[in-house]
MARSE-379997 format. One line per 4 residues: number of its first residue (from 1); their letters; for each residue x, y, z of N, C-alpha, C. Coordinates in pm, whole numbers, padded with zeros to 5 digits. Layout:
BEGIN
NUM) A) X:Y:Z:X:Y:Z:X:Y:Z | ...
//
This chain:
BEGIN
1) MMRK) -05388:-02727:00450:-05346:-02774:00330:-05228:-02758:00218 | -05371:-02696:00136:-05313:-02611:00063:-05204:-02502:00099 | -05280:-02424:00188:-05123:-02325:00250:-04993:-02419:00309 | -04964:-02474:00313:-04896:-02571:00381:-04819:-02606:00208
5) QFIK) -04861:-02622:00170:-04816:-02689:00027:-04728:-02573:-00035 | -04852:-02418:00005:-04832:-02314:-00073:-04741:-02309:-00032 | -04671:-02330:00099:-04522:-02283:00126:-04410:-02358:00174 | -04441:-02508:00108:-04318:-02539:00086:-04262:-02481:-00020
9) TIAS) -04421:-02452:-00166:-04339:-02422:-00288:-04258:-02291:-00322 | -04263:-02246:-00191:-04220:-02095:-00205:-04059:-02141:-00106 | -04068:-02207:-00044:-03952:-02195:00027:-03871:-02327:-00021 | -03889:-02387:-00174:-03782:-02412:-00184:-03734:-02323:-00326
13) AVLL) -03862:-02294:-00373:-03783:-02143:-00491:-03662:-02054:-00431 | -03693:-02044:-00332:-03607:-01916:-00286:-03494:-01965:-00179 | -03507:-02133:-00164:-03370:-02224:-00138:-03258:-02259:-00296 | -03396:-02206:-00381:-03329:-02271:-00553:-03233:-02129:-00591
17) LSTS) -03313:-02013:-00576:-03236:-01927:-00627:-03153:-01895:-00545 | -03173:-01884:-00430:-02997:-01845:-00328:-02886:-01920:-00291 | -02885:-02061:-00384:-02801:-02110:-00416:-02752:-02109:-00548 | -02880:-02076:-00627:-02875:-02028:-00764:-02766:-01893:-00801
21) ACTM) -02779:-01776:-00661:-02740:-01675:-00720:-02604:-01673:-00662 | -02535:-01783:-00596:-02396:-01783:-00556:-02345:-01793:-00724 | -02161:-01727:-00661:-02141:-01739:-00752:-02030:-01909:-00741 | -02057:-01953:-00926:-01999:-02086:-00931:-01865:-02037:-01014
25) LDTK) -01725:-02040:-00993:-01636:-02130:-01076:-01600:-02239:-01183 | -01628:-02272:-01218:-01581:-02364:-01288:-01391:-02424:-01345 | -01389:-02327:-01337:-01258:-02339:-01403:-01220:-02263:-01300 | -01133:-02161:-01150:-01092:-02075:-01105:-00952:-02054:-01200
29) VDVV) -00945:-01978:-01254:-00775:-01882:-01333:-00746:-01797:-01303 | -00624:-01784:-01325:-00509:-01699:-01241:-00548:-01562:-01269 | -00551:-01535:-01172:-00611:-01404:-01180:-00536:-01301:-01116 | -00524:-01129:-01190:-00390:-01011:-01124:-00407:-00958:-01023
33) DDFQ) -00331:-00962:-00915:-00349:-00940:-00753:-00357:-00867:-00735 | -00317:-00749:-00780:-00237:-00634:-00780:-00286:-00496:-00864 | -00466:-00583:-00864:-00483:-00454:-00905:-00621:-00363:-00903 | -00619:-00290:-00963:-00659:-00127:-00882:-00846:-00069:-00996
37) LTNY) -00921:-00088:-00900:-01068:-00067:-00942:-01004:00113:-01045 | -00958:00156:-00963:-00964:00323:-01012:-00847:00274:-01127 | -00763:00255:-01169:-00749:00209:-01334:-00825:00146:-01497 | -00947:00089:-01400:-00992:00011:-01509:-01143:00056:-01465
41) LGTW) -01205:00161:-01466:-01322:00170:-01463:-01315:00322:-01637 | -01406:00325:-01686:-01445:00313:-01806:-01474:00286:-01881 | -01420:00334:-02007:-01448:00279:-02092:-01422:00165:-02146 | -01388:00059:-02210:-01311:-00020:-02252:-01462:-00079:-02398
45) HEIA) -01320:-00078:-02514:-01382:-00133:-02592:-01341:-00291:-02679 | -01413:-00379:-02749:-01448:-00484:-02664:-01376:-00531:-02845 | -01229:-00569:-02794:-01171:-00619:-02933:-01211:-00766:-02988 | -01210:-00825:-02878:-01208:-00988:-02901:-01310:-01050:-02809
49) RLDH) -01408:-01179:-02869:-01456:-01271:-02754:-01568:-01397:-02801 | -01564:-01511:-02744:-01607:-01573:-02721:-01721:-01570:-02754 | -01777:-01723:-02852:-01986:-01672:-02918:-02025:-01690:-02809 | -02128:-01569:-02777:-02250:-01658:-02738:-02397:-01523:-02717
53) SFER) -02491:-01620:-02702:-02658:-01561:-02769:-02685:-01419:-02721 | -02657:-01368:-02578:-02600:-01251:-02580:-02550:-01128:-02628 | -02426:-01199:-02718:-02387:-01058:-02753:-02388:-01084:-02909 | -02444:-01196:-02972:-02546:-01236:-03163:-02518:-01201:-03204
57) GMSQ) -02433:-01104:-03327:-02499:-01027:-03407:-02448:-00905:-03377 | -02344:-00862:-03284:-02284:-00735:-03235:-02203:-00657:-03219 | -02146:-00545:-03289:-02012:-00451:-03322:-02065:-00348:-03182 | -01955:-00315:-03253:-01921:-00156:-03183:-01944:-00178:-03038
61) VTAN) -01884:-00313:-02974:-01957:-00396:-02875:-01839:-00251:-02761 | -01931:-00219:-02673:-01837:-00126:-02527:-01876:-00186:-02383 | -01764:-00177:-02328:-01856:-00185:-02162:-01763:-00085:-02045 | -01891:00001:-01973:-01849:00065:-01892:-01825:00044:-01786
65) YSVE) -01790:00106:-01662:-01727:00103:-01561:-01742:00176:-01447 | -01816:00183:-01369:-01865:00286:-01298:-01885:00197:-01113 | -01826:00291:-01034:-01927:00270:-00853:-01933:00290:-00810 | -02065:00261:-00713:-02205:00319:-00676:-02239:00216:-00578
69) GDKV) -02143:00329:-00446:-02185:00242:-00324:-02055:00121:-00299 | -02077:-00007:-00236:-02023:-00102:-00284:-01997:-00186:-00414 | -02093:-00142:-00522:-02074:-00267:-00642:-01977:-00075:-00720 | -01972:-00215:-00834:-01942:-00152:-00931:-02048:-00153:-01020
73) IVIN) -02067:-00100:-01130:-02178:-00101:-01235:-02127:-00126:-01335 | -02201:-00163:-01468:-02124:-00218:-01568:-02299:-00272:-01650 | -02198:-00104:-01745:-02296:-00087:-01908:-02261:-00149:-02031 | -02270:-00226:-02038:-02279:-00319:-02206:-02396:-00217:-02311
77) KGYL) -02319:-00206:-02388:-02340:-00138:-02528:-02314:-00209:-02658 | -02360:-00272:-02711:-02371:-00284:-02862:-02479:-00218:-02961 | -02467:-00289:-03062:-02495:-00215:-03235:-02503:-00369:-03284 | -02647:-00418:-03274:-02696:-00464:-03385:-02731:-00476:-03445
81) TDAQ) -02671:-00560:-03595:-02630:-00518:-03698:-02712:-00602:-03780 | -02810:-00688:-03839:-02929:-00707:-03828:-03039:-00643:-03790 | -03054:-00596:-03676:-03192:-00539:-03639:-03125:-00373:-03640 | -03071:-00346:-03660:-02999:-00142:-03710:-03032:-00111:-03594
85) KWKE) -02997:-00144:-03507:-03008:-00066:-03308:-02925:-00088:-03238 | -02934:-00062:-03091:-02854:00043:-03084:-02925:-00120:-02910 | -02785:-00190:-02888:-02849:-00292:-02762:-02816:-00261:-02683 | -02849:-00235:-02470:-02773:-00202:-02376:-02798:-00329:-02260
89) AEGK) -02728:-00291:-02162:-02705:-00412:-02041:-02700:-00311:-01965 | -02735:-00356:-01829:-02668:-00286:-01692:-02697:-00335:-01593 | -02543:-00438:-01543:-02524:-00506:-01470:-02478:-00403:-01315 | -02472:-00518:-01221:-02366:-00543:-01110:-02261:-00623:-01089
93) AYFI) -02211:-00578:-01045:-02096:-00682:-00992:-01957:-00639:-00891 | -01927:-00709:-00741:-01893:-00761:-00594:-01727:-00844:-00673 | -01672:-00737:-00584:-01575:-00857:-00558:-01547:-00992:-00478 | -01480:-01120:-00534:-01540:-01232:-00418:-01469:-01181:-00296
97) ESDK) -01329:-01155:-00308:-01271:-01164:-00318:-01187:-01038:-00225 | -01142:-01012:-00315:-01129:-00864:-00198:-01029:-00796:-00357 | -01065:-00621:-00311:-01054:-00564:-00407:-00980:-00504:-00495 | -00832:-00621:-00414:-00707:-00613:-00465:-00697:-00685:-00619
101) IGRL) -00790:-00820:-00555:-00775:-00980:-00635:-00898:-00923:-00773 | -00850:-00972:-00893:-00949:-00909:-01053:-01011:-01043:-01092 | -01114:-01066:-00957:-01204:-01183:-00981:-01320:-01086:-00900 | -01413:-01083:-00985:-01550:-01095:-00900:-01608:-01153:-00967
105) KVSF) -01829:-01115:-00903:-01918:-01158:-00920:-01997:-01053:-01049 | -02047:-01108:-01117:-02116:-01055:-01181:-02247:-01060:-01254 | -02371:-00987:-01244:-02499:-01016:-01240:-02589:-00912:-01344 | -02605:-00926:-01460:-02753:-00869:-01565:-02878:-00918:-01552
109) FGPF) -02909:-01056:-01470:-03011:-01105:-01474:-03003:-01146:-01329 | -03086:-00985:-01219:-03144:-01011:-01112:-03048:-01077:-01034 | -03054:-01253:-00973:-02983:-01280:-00897:-02910:-01326:-00893 | -02854:-01395:-01018:-02796:-01475:-01111:-02668:-01457:-01146
113) YGAY) -02596:-01451:-01059:-02384:-01387:-01112:-02343:-01513:-01121 | -02231:-01491:-01272:-02103:-01540:-01350:-01987:-01472:-01261 | -01921:-01538:-01256:-01744:-01524:-01247:-01706:-01378:-01370 | -01652:-01317:-01341:-01563:-01234:-01396:-01426:-01261:-01351
117) QIHD) -01326:-01244:-01388:-01211:-01323:-01347:-01106:-01229:-01455 | -01011:-01148:-01388:-00974:-01050:-01490:-00741:-01126:-01517 | -00740:-01180:-01627:-00687:-01282:-01649:-00565:-01197:-01621 | -00527:-01133:-01675:-00401:-01002:-01768:-00479:-00851:-01759
121) LVKD) -00322:-00801:-01762:-00373:-00694:-01823:-00225:-00583:-01857 | -00288:-00551:-01943:-00158:-00486:-01995:-00139:-00306:-02003 | -00060:-00287:-01944:-00087:-00047:-01880:00066:-00013:-01933 | -00002:00124:-01882:00113:00178:-02063:00227:00238:-01935
125) ENGD) 00314:00322:-01975:00434:00384:-01890:00379:00465:-01694 | 00223:00501:-01706:00172:00577:-01646:00152:00468:-01508 | 00079:00345:-01569:00024:00227:-01431:-00109:00202:-01549 | -00154:00327:-01658:-00281:00352:-01629:-00314:00202:-01719
129) YQAS) -00451:00120:-01724:-00482:-00012:-01791:-00545:00030:-01933 | -00468:-00069:-02022:-00454:-00009:-02178:-00617:-00098:-02280 | -00538:-00307:-02167:-00598:-00390:-02260:-00627:-00501:-02129 | -00746:-00563:-02147:-00810:-00703:-02043:-00797:-00796:-02093
133) LVIG) -00774:-00867:-02034:-00836:-01066:-02080:-00860:-01073:-01989 | -01039:-01137:-01988:-01133:-01150:-01880:-01150:-01292:-01944 | -01186:-01433:-01847:-01165:-01507:-01829:-01315:-01574:-01836 | -01458:-01609:-01775:-01535:-01605:-01772:-01560:-01728:-01639
137) PNNE) -01660:-01794:-01622:-01685:-01869:-01523:-01582:-02014:-01551 | -01593:-01994:-01665:-01501:-02105:-01755:-01427:-02114:-01885 | -01375:-02201:-01918:-01285:-02143:-02078:-01445:-02102:-02187 | -01519:-02118:-02130:-01637:-02113:-02261:-01610:-01964:-02242
141) YAWI) -01600:-01862:-02166:-01640:-01761:-02125:-01507:-01643:-02183 | -01556:-01564:-02274:-01346:-01498:-02256:-01343:-01345:-02346 | -01284:-01260:-02331:-01351:-01142:-02379:-01149:-01117:-02397 | -01211:-01023:-02515:-01047:-00928:-02508:-01105:-00800:-02559
145) LARD) -01056:-00682:-02406:-01077:-00572:-02381:-00986:-00506:-02446 | -01002:-00316:-02511:-00942:-00279:-02479:-00992:-00084:-02456 | -00855:-00016:-02426:-00872:00152:-02411:-00937:00195:-02548 | -00849:00173:-02645:-00870:00152:-02764:-00976:00090:-02888
149) TVIS) -00952:00115:-03027:-01044:00045:-03029:-00996:-00138:-03115 | -00826:-00101:-03168:-00746:-00151:-03232:-00635:-00243:-03071 | -00537:-00339:-03055:-00483:-00352:-02976:-00281:-00345:-03066 | -00242:-00326:-03068:-00113:-00375:-03120:-00121:-00535:-03115
153) DDVK) -00033:-00596:-03207:00012:-00815:-03263:00067:-00859:-03126 | 00174:-00780:-03030:00246:-00801:-02941:00107:-00819:-02836 | 00008:-00754:-02779:-00033:-00821:-02696:-00221:-00866:-02738 | -00202:-00876:-02846:-00315:-01007:-02924:-00204:-01083:-02858
157) QRFV) -00119:-01169:-02938:-00071:-01264:-02882:-00072:-01308:-02818 | 00042:-01198:-02665:00024:-01198:-02583:-00105:-01256:-02503 | -00260:-01215:-02558:-00334:-01289:-02486:-00361:-01360:-02558 | -00405:-01408:-02674:-00399:-01533:-02777:-00334:-01679:-02716
161) SKMR) -00203:-01632:-02618:-00147:-01773:-02628:-00161:-01742:-02535 | -00196:-01648:-02394:-00290:-01714:-02253:-00360:-01802:-02285 | -00484:-01791:-02354:-00662:-01806:-02387:-00606:-01967:-02427 | -00467:-02036:-02553:-00451:-02105:-02593:-00440:-02236:-02447
165) TLGI) -00330:-02175:-02355:-00297:-02224:-02204:-00386:-02304:-02211 | -00516:-02202:-02176:-00679:-02204:-02066:-00774:-02304:-02177 | -00733:-02379:-02292:-00763:-02443:-02342:-00836:-02357:-02506 | -00894:-02238:-02486:-00899:-02191:-02576:-00888:-02111:-02757
169) NEQD) -00946:-02166:-02777:-00890:-02164:-02970:-00892:-02051:-03017 | -00805:-02006:-03056:-00816:-01887:-03154:-00905:-01867:-03254 | -00925:-01986:-03343:-01036:-01995:-03435:-01181:-02018:-03377 | -01193:-01987:-03214:-01343:-01966:-03214:-01347:-01765:-03147
173) LIWV) -01265:-01750:-03178:-01255:-01597:-03107:-01367:-01460:-03245 | -01447:-01418:-03197:-01499:-01362:-03329:-01410:-01239:-03285 | -01356:-01169:-03406:-01313:-00992:-03352:-01410:-00880:-03420 | -01444:-00809:-03358:-01545:-00747:-03285:-01530:-00609:-03432
177) SQN) -01609:-00609:-03487:-01583:-00491:-03577:-01654:-00362:-03505 | -01572:-00246:-03510:-01541:-00104:-03444:-01594:00002:-03524 | -01605:-00026:-03624:-01645:00039:-03731:-01804:00128:-03719
//
């Protein structure tokens, strides 16, 4: 009897984990559909974000993307100002639909994935990505990323305007110090 209960408990836990491991999109936003992963790889600086506990108090935040087999490795790094130390998290991401569509699922915590939706990209004259607007599973998660530590006012206004269309208030953004 005890063994049966134990098996039921384990089976329930596995079922719960397997359903939680799926990427649930509260809001499916328009994403780039001519995405080129090779142009996205490398280091990006976090220019702005919405507030979340996992990045709270961080400055000099970067994200580095590389490929390992069938997954994209994500290494996020930031400086915790109050603690005066660096914090780093490694995650993995997989394309949800196609590697040409900027919609991925990303995990930093085992089997739990969240959506990483590349809503807009700014390219230079060579076609290399220079700035990116990323929206999470809903409009409570948003990031502006750039290859440099600053972006032009034109790019800033372009991204802020797109966020506004998604219901994201500019006043809620944290403009990240890169000093």
